[in-house]
C-alpha positions as CSV (number, residue, x, y, z in Angstrom):
1,X,84.9,21.1,-103.2
2,X,86.0,17.7,-101.9
3,X,84.4,18.2,-98.5
4,X,81.4,16.5,-97.0
5,X,78.1,18.6,-96.5
6,X,74.9,17.7,-94.7
7,X,71.6,17.3,-96.6
8,X,68.2,15.9,-95.6
9,X,65.1,14.6,-97.4
10,X,61.7,13.6,-96.1
11,X,59.8,10.8,-97.8
12,X,56.0,10.7,-98.0
13,X,54.2,7.4,-97.4
14,X,54.3,6.5,-101.1
15,X,58.1,7.1,-101.2
16,X,58.0,10.5,-103.0
17,X,60.3,13.2,-101.7
18,X,58.7,16.0,-99.8
19,X,61.2,18.7,-100.8
20,X,60.5,18.6,-104.5
21,X,62.4,21.8,-105.2
22,X,65.5,20.0,-103.7
23,X,65.3,16.5,-105.3
24,X,68.8,15.8,-104.2
25,X,68.0,16.8,-100.6
26,X,67.6,20.0,-98.6
27,X,71.1,21.6,-97.8
28,X,71.6,22.1,-94.1
29,X,75.2,23.2,-94.3
30,X,77.6,23.6,-97.2
31,X,80.6,25.3,-95.5
32,X,84.1,24.9,-97.0
33,X,85.1,22.5,-94.2
34,X,83.7,19.0,-93.9
35,X,80.5,18.4,-92.0
36,X,80.1,14.8,-90.9
37,X,78.2,12.2,-88.8
38,X,74.6,13.6,-88.8
39,X,72.0,12.4,-86.4
40,X,68.3,13.3,-86.4
41,X,65.3,13.2,-84.0
42,X,61.8,14.5,-84.8
43,X,58.5,15.3,-83.1
44,X,55.4,17.2,-83.9
45,X,57.3,20.5,-83.8
46,X,59.9,19.6,-86.4
47,X,63.1,17.7,-87.0
48,X,66.4,18.3,-85.2
49,X,69.7,17.4,-86.8
50,X,73.1,17.5,-85.3
51,X,76.5,17.0,-86.9
52,X,80.2,17.7,-86.6
53,X,82.1,20.6,-88.3
54,X,85.7,19.7,-87.8
55,X,85.8,19.0,-84.1
56,X,82.8,21.3,-83.2
57,X,79.2,20.3,-82.7
58,X,76.4,22.0,-84.7
59,X,72.6,21.7,-84.9
60,X,69.7,22.7,-87.1
61,X,65.9,22.6,-86.8
62,X,63.7,22.0,-89.9
63,X,59.9,22.5,-90.0
64,X,58.8,21.0,-93.3
65,X,55.4,22.8,-93.4
66,X,57.0,26.2,-93.6
67,X,57.8,28.0,-96.8
68,X,61.4,28.4,-95.5
69,X,61.9,25.1,-93.6
70,X,65.3,26.1,-92.1
71,X,64.5,27.5,-88.6
72,X,67.9,28.4,-87.1
73,X,70.9,30.1,-88.7
74,X,71.4,29.1,-92.4
75,X,74.5,27.0,-91.6
76,X,73.3,25.7,-88.2
77,X,74.1,26.9,-84.7
78,X,77.1,26.0,-82.6
79,X,76.1,23.7,-79.8
80,X,79.8,23.5,-78.7
81,X,82.8,25.1,-80.3
82,X,85.1,25.0,-77.3
83,X,88.8,24.5,-77.9
84,X,88.5,20.7,-77.6
85,X,87.2,17.7,-79.5
86,X,83.5,16.9,-79.2
87,X,82.5,13.3,-79.9
88,X,79.7,10.8,-79.2
89,X,76.9,13.3,-79.5
90,X,73.3,12.1,-79.0
91,X,70.0,14.0,-78.9
92,X,66.4,13.5,-77.7
93,X,63.3,15.7,-78.1
94,X,62.1,17.0,-74.8
95,X,58.4,16.4,-75.4
96,X,57.8,20.1,-74.9
97,X,58.8,21.4,-78.4
98,X,62.6,21.5,-77.7
99,X,65.6,19.2,-77.8
100,X,68.4,18.0,-75.5
101,X,71.9,17.3,-76.9
102,X,74.7,15.4,-75.0
103,X,78.3,14.7,-75.9
104,X,81.7,13.7,-74.8
105,X,84.1,16.6,-74.4
106,X,87.9,16.6,-74.1
107,X,88.3,20.2,-72.9
108,X,89.8,19.1,-69.5
109,X,92.8,17.7,-71.6
110,X,93.5,14.7,-69.4
111,X,90.1,13.0,-69.7
112,X,86.7,13.1,-71.4
113,X,83.7,14.5,-69.7
114,X,79.9,14.6,-70.4
115,X,78.2,17.9,-71.4
116,X,74.6,18.8,-72.2
117,X,72.8,21.6,-74.0
118,X,69.0,22.3,-74.4
119,X,67.2,24.4,-76.9
120,X,63.6,25.2,-75.9
121,X,60.4,25.6,-78.0
122,X,61.2,29.3,-78.5
123,X,64.5,28.3,-80.2
124,X,66.5,29.7,-77.2
125,X,69.6,28.0,-75.9
126,X,68.9,27.2,-72.2
127,X,72.4,26.6,-70.8
128,X,75.7,28.5,-70.9
129,X,77.6,28.6,-74.1
130,X,79.4,25.3,-74.9
131,X,77.1,23.4,-72.5
132,X,76.4,22.4,-69.0
133,X,78.7,19.9,-67.2
134,X,76.9,16.6,-66.5
135,X,79.9,14.9,-65.1
136,X,83.6,15.9,-64.9
137,X,84.6,13.3,-62.3
138,X,88.0,11.7,-62.3
139,X,89.1,9.8,-65.4
140,X,86.9,9.3,-68.4
141,X,83.1,9.7,-68.8
142,X,81.9,8.6,-72.3
143,X,79.2,7.0,-74.4
144,X,76.4,9.2,-73.1
145,X,72.8,8.7,-74.2
146,X,69.8,11.0,-73.4
147,X,66.1,10.3,-73.0
148,X,63.5,12.8,-72.0
149,X,60.8,12.0,-69.5
150,X,57.1,13.1,-69.6
151,X,57.8,16.3,-67.7
152,X,60.4,17.8,-70.0
153,X,63.4,16.8,-67.9
154,X,66.1,14.5,-69.3
155,X,67.9,11.4,-68.1
156,X,71.6,11.1,-69.2
157,X,73.3,7.7,-68.9
158,X,77.0,7.2,-69.5
159,X,79.9,4.9,-69.1
160,X,82.1,6.1,-66.2
161,X,85.7,5.0,-65.2
162,X,86.1,7.2,-62.2
163,X,87.0,4.2,-60.0
164,X,88.8,2.2,-62.7
165,X,86.6,-0.5,-64.2
166,X,83.6,1.0,-66.2
167,X,80.3,1.5,-64.5
168,X,77.1,3.1,-65.6
169,X,76.0,6.4,-64.1
170,X,72.9,8.5,-64.4
171,X,71.8,12.1,-64.0
172,X,68.4,13.8,-64.3
173,X,68.3,17.5,-65.3
174,X,65.5,19.9,-66.0
175,X,65.3,22.5,-68.8
176,X,66.7,25.2,-66.4
177,X,69.8,23.2,-65.8
178,X,68.9,22.1,-62.3
179,X,70.4,18.7,-61.3
180,X,67.9,16.4,-59.8
181,X,70.5,13.8,-58.7
182,X,73.8,14.4,-56.8
183,X,76.6,16.2,-58.7
184,X,78.4,14.0,-61.2
185,X,75.5,11.5,-61.1
186,X,74.9,8.3,-59.2
187,X,76.1,4.8,-60.1
188,X,73.5,2.3,-61.2
189,X,75.8,-0.5,-62.2
190,X,79.4,-1.4,-61.8
191,X,81.1,-4.0,-64.1
192,X,83.6,-5.5,-61.7
193,X,85.4,-7.7,-64.2
194,X,83.7,-6.9,-67.4
195,X,83.4,-4.2,-70.1
196,X,80.3,-2.1,-70.1
197,X,79.5,-0.7,-73.6
198,X,76.8,0.5,-76.0
199,X,74.4,1.9,-73.4
200,X,70.9,2.5,-74.8
201,X,67.6,3.7,-73.3
202,X,63.9,3.8,-74.2
203,X,61.2,6.0,-72.7
204,X,58.3,4.1,-71.1
205,X,55.0,5.3,-69.8
206,X,54.5,7.4,-66.6
207,X,57.9,9.2,-66.9
208,X,59.9,6.0,-66.6
209,X,63.0,5.2,-68.7
210,X,64.5,1.8,-69.5
211,X,68.3,1.5,-69.8
212,X,70.2,-1.5,-71.2
213,X,73.7,-2.2,-72.3
214,X,76.3,-4.8,-73.4
215,X,78.3,-6.4,-70.7
216,X,81.5,-8.4,-70.7
217,X,81.1,-10.1,-67.3
218,X,82.5,-13.6,-67.4
219,X,84.7,-12.8,-70.4
220,X,82.1,-12.5,-73.2
221,X,79.5,-10.0,-74.3
């Protein structure tokens, strides 16, 4: 129909496709509108896939060992369909059989903010419809990344321009939506004369998380 859809395939160790009845891939959504920019994370409980449908954010869970591998609604579930654009979505498994999803959201009209949603191991959405506010401080919050710790809580890191030049802020939230750091997060780095971009993180042992980024201090990155 001229629109993009979302498909997935799992390859065995020898390169053979797992979904042999769907050699061109397992359809996750084939709605009339275009679905784009998928991302995936997986753990022992299954694979989680997110994508955009127009400007809204959707997700699906796939358990390959089931006769019917699609777990959630046949065309995915809406993570955020607020009357605004959702961009920059990232996800991480929570190490408890669920998943966290973070994104940039323009619903405040004059700036972008960071929102979060969680789906637990019972396939229940944990927070309010269209997400929990991670930061809606002044000016833009963007480029969020998420990484779960060993307890099922999640760290969210993002680029923040609330004081002008971009800094890096962090928040830690549990699966009930409780903030473990002050509202709107705490600053961990401030790029006085540079441009802070491409924030990334990795989970370490003992609940620790490593965060790293590109920095334009001194005029180069």
